[in-house]
C-alpha positions in Angstrom: 117.0 106.7 96.2 119.1 107.3 99.3 116.5 105.8 101.5 116.0 102.7 99.5 119.7 102.1 99.4 119.8 102.6 103.1 117.2 100.1 103.8 118.2 97.5 100.8 122.0 98.0 99.9 121.8 95.3 97.4 118.9 97.0 95.5 121.2 98.2 92.6 122.1 94.5 92.1 118.3 93.0 92.2 117.6 92.1 88.2 114.3 91.0 86.9 113.5 87.9 84.7 114.8 89.5 81.5 118.1 90.2 83.9 117.4 94.3 83.7 119.0 95.7 86.8 117.6 99.4 88.1 120.9 100.7 86.3 119.5 99.5 82.8 116.4 101.2 83.4 117.6 104.2 84.5 120.1 104.5 81.5 116.8 103.6 79.3 114.9 106.3 80.7 117.6 109.1 80.5 117.8 109.3 84.6 121.3 110.5 84.6 121.1 111.3 88.0 119.9 107.7 89.7 122.3 106.2 87.3 125.1 108.1 88.7 123.9 107.1 92.2 123.1 103.2 91.2 126.9 103.3 89.8 128.0 104.7 93.1 126.3 102.2 94.9 127.3 99.3 92.8 129.8 100.3 90.3 130.1 96.5 88.9 126.7 96.8 87.6 127.8 99.0 84.6 129.4 95.5 83.1 126.4 93.2 83.7 124.4 92.4 80.6 120.6 91.6 80.6 119.5 88.3 79.4 119.8 89.7 75.4 123.3 90.9 76.1 122.7 94.8 76.5 124.5 96.8 78.9 123.2 99.8 80.7 125.8 101.5 78.2 123.6 99.9 75.2 120.5 101.2 76.8 121.6 104.8 77.1 122.9 104.7 73.7 119.8 103.6 72.1 117.7 106.0 73.3 119.9 109.1 72.9 121.1 109.6 76.4 124.4 111.1 76.0 125.0 112.0 79.5 124.5 108.6 80.9 126.5 107.3 78.0 129.5 109.6 79.1 129.2 108.5 82.7 129.3 104.9 81.6 132.2 104.9 79.7 
C-alpha cells in the first residue's frame, strides 16, 4: 500500500465507473488496515459516494465490518 501511494499519491481518489473508490472496496471486503491507510492518505474520501449514493460507511455496515464502521465515524 505504501509503495502504491508513494508512486501514485492520487490513487485513493481514483474511482471506477461506478464511482467506487479504493476505500469503498476496502470497507466492503473488511480490510481494516487498508481502509485506515487510505483514510490517512485521503480523509475526504470517507464522504465521497458511489454512483448509487453509498459511502464507504454504508459498504462496511452492510457487510458487518464494525471495525471499519468505527474508523469511518
